C-alpha positions in Angstrom: -83.5 -13.9 -6.5 -80.7 -14.1 -9.0 -76.9 -14.4 -8.5 -74.3 -13.1 -11.0 -70.6 -13.5 -11.4 -68.1 -11.9 -13.6 -64.9 -13.5 -14.8 -62.8 -10.4 -15.1 -60.2 -9.8 -17.8 -58.5 -6.7 -19.1 -60.3 -6.4 -22.5 -63.6 -8.2 -21.8 -65.5 -10.0 -19.0 -67.7 -13.0 -18.9 -71.0 -12.6 -17.0 -73.1 -15.5 -15.9 -76.4 -15.2 -14.1 -78.1 -18.0 -12.1 -81.6 -18.2 -10.7 -82.2 -19.3 -7.1 -82.1 -23.0 -8.1 -78.8 -22.7 -9.8 -80.0 -22.7 -13.4 -78.1 -20.5 -15.8 -80.6 -17.8 -17.0 -78.3 -15.5 -18.8 -74.7 -15.2 -19.9 -72.8 -12.8 -22.1 -69.3 -11.4 -22.8 -69.1 -7.6 -22.2 -66.4 -5.1 -23.1 -64.4 -3.2 -20.5 -65.9 0.1 -21.4 -69.0 2.2 -20.9 -70.9 0.3 -23.6 -70.1 -3.1 -22.0 -70.9 -1.9 -18.5 -74.3 -0.6 -19.8 -74.9 -3.9 -21.4 -74.2 -5.7 -18.1 -76.6 -3.3 -16.3 -79.4 -3.9 -18.9 -79.0 -7.6 -18.8 -79.2 -7.8 -15.0 -82.0 -5.4 -14.7 -84.2 -7.1 -17.3 -84.9 -9.8 -14.7 -87.0 -7.2 -12.9 -84.8 -7.0 -9.9 -83.3 -3.7 -8.5 -79.5 -3.4 -8.6 -79.4 -3.3 -4.8 -80.9 -6.8 -4.7 -78.5 -8.4 -7.2 -75.4 -10.0 -5.6 -72.4 -10.1 -8.0 -69.3 -12.1 -7.4 -66.0 -10.9 -8.9 -62.5 -12.1 -8.4 -61.1 -8.7 -7.4 -62.0 -6.0 -5.0 -61.0 -2.8 -6.8 -60.8 -1.2 -10.2 -63.1 0.5 -12.6 -65.5 -2.3 -13.0 -65.9 -2.8 -9.2 -66.3 0.9 -8.7 -69.0 1.0 -11.4 -70.9 -1.9 -9.9 -70.8 -0.3 -6.5 -71.9 3.1 -7.9 -74.9 1.4 -9.6 -75.9 -0.1 -6.3 -75.1 -3.8 -6.9 -74.2 -6.0 -3.9 -70.5 -6.8 -4.8 -68.7 -9.7 -3.4 -65.0 -9.4 -4.1 -63.7 -13.0 -3.9 -60.2 -13.8 -2.8 -58.4 -15.4 -5.7 -57.8 -18.6 -3.7 -61.6 -18.8 -2.9 -62.4 -18.3 -6.6 -59.9 -21.0 -7.5 -61.3 -23.4 -5.0 -64.8 -22.7 -6.3 -63.7 -23.6 -9.8 -61.9 -26.7 -8.6 -65.1 -28.1 -7.2 -66.4 -28.6 -10.8 -63.4 -28.8 -13.1 -59.7 -29.7 -13.1 -57.6 -26.7 -12.0 -55.6 -26.7 -15.2 -58.6 -26.0 -17.4 -59.3 -22.3 -18.0 -62.7 -21.4 -19.4 -64.1 -18.0 -18.8 -67.8 -19.1 -18.9 -67.2 -22.0 -16.6 -65.1 -19.9 -14.2 -67.9 -17.2 -14.0 -70.5 -20.0 -13.5 -68.5 -21.6 -10.7 -68.2 -18.2 -8.9 -72.0 -17.6 -9.4 -72.7 -21.0 -8.0 -70.4 -20.4 -5.0 -72.1 -17.1 -4.4 -75.6 -18.7 -4.7 -74.8 -21.5 -2.2 -72.5 -19.5 0.2 -73.5 -15.9 0.1 -74.8 -16.0 3.6 -71.2 -16.7 4.8 -69.5 -14.1 2.7 
């Protein structure tokens, strides 16, 4: 099983993918457009897992990206901003903003806590 998380932004998004043990197996920055979403899809699917079996955490629960993920069949976990913030704080001081680290923290939170979400 793999676990993915997207640190959302208006222009581009950071995607981090972890394996079942928590090792980062993929990461990339994608654009907020059809090309970027297609790249996200290709990256996740190249691990040989169907979209319906890939849980994806994202710090919002609506918008074009979320709609696209749901349409593709991904298991989307829209994290409450406070939950995402607490996940980040487990690993780094709250004042540091780093898209990759934020996406990793959400993926790790999903990996270790998905059964409670």
